[in-house]
C-alpha positions as CSV (number, residue, x, y, z in Angstrom):
1,M,1.7,7.0,30.5
2,S,-1.7,5.7,29.9
3,F,-3.7,6.1,26.7
4,P,-7.4,6.0,26.3
5,P,-8.8,2.8,24.8
6,R,-9.6,4.5,21.5
7,V,-6.0,5.5,21.0
8,I,-4.9,1.9,21.7
9,V,-7.4,0.6,19.2
10,A,-6.1,3.2,16.7
11,M,-2.5,2.1,17.2
12,I,-3.5,-1.6,16.7
13,V,-5.4,-0.8,13.5
14,A,-2.5,1.3,12.2
15,A,0.0,-1.5,13.0
16,V,-2.1,-4.1,11.2
17,L,-2.5,-1.8,8.1
18,A,1.3,-1.3,8.1
19,G,2.0,-5.0,8.3
20,L,-0.5,-5.7,5.5
21,A,1.2,-3.0,3.3
22,V,4.6,-4.5,3.8
23,V,3.4,-7.9,2.9
24,A,1.7,-6.5,-0.2
25,A,4.9,-4.7,-1.2
26,T,7.1,-7.7,-0.8
27,R,5.1,-10.9,-1.3
28,L,2.2,-10.4,-3.6
29,P,2.6,-11.3,-7.3
30,Y,2.0,-7.8,-8.7
31,G,5.0,-6.7,-6.7
32,R,7.1,-9.4,-8.4
33,D,5.7,-8.2,-11.8
34,L,7.5,-4.9,-11.3
35,S,10.8,-6.9,-11.8
36,L,12.4,-5.4,-8.7
37,T,15.5,-7.0,-7.3
38,R,15.4,-8.2,-3.7
39,P,17.1,-5.1,-2.3
40,Q,14.7,-2.9,-4.2
41,R,11.7,-4.8,-2.8
42,R,13.2,-4.3,0.7
43,H,13.6,-0.6,0.0
44,L,10.0,-0.5,-1.2
45,A,8.8,-2.2,2.0
46,A,10.8,0.3,4.1
47,V,9.2,3.2,2.3
48,V,5.8,1.8,2.6
49,A,6.4,1.2,6.3
50,A,7.6,4.8,6.8
51,V,4.4,6.1,5.0
52,F,2.3,4.0,7.3
53,A,4.2,5.1,10.3
54,L,3.4,8.7,9.5
55,L,-0.3,7.7,8.9
56,S,-0.2,5.9,12.2
57,A,1.1,9.0,14.0
58,W,-1.7,11.0,12.5
59,I,-4.3,8.4,13.5
60,V,-3.0,8.2,17.1
61,Y,-2.4,11.9,17.8
62,V,-4.7,13.9,15.6
63,L,-7.8,11.8,15.0
64,P,-8.7,11.2,18.7
65,A,-8.9,15.0,19.1
66,Y,-12.0,15.0,16.8
67,W,-13.6,12.2,18.9
68,D,-13.7,14.4,22.1
């Protein structure tokens, strides 16, 4: 299965955004200021990753249709 280059670029951008969101949810100081325990931070990171996975699916499958 081959994807057009724009879909590959969209997947890369979505993966980078998801990675940055997980880092922001788990490592940055404002996340620690929420006084979350370690399991709660992991849960927050999982939820953020799931939201970005849905956003990624939208970017990969819906957005390229508008580029044609």
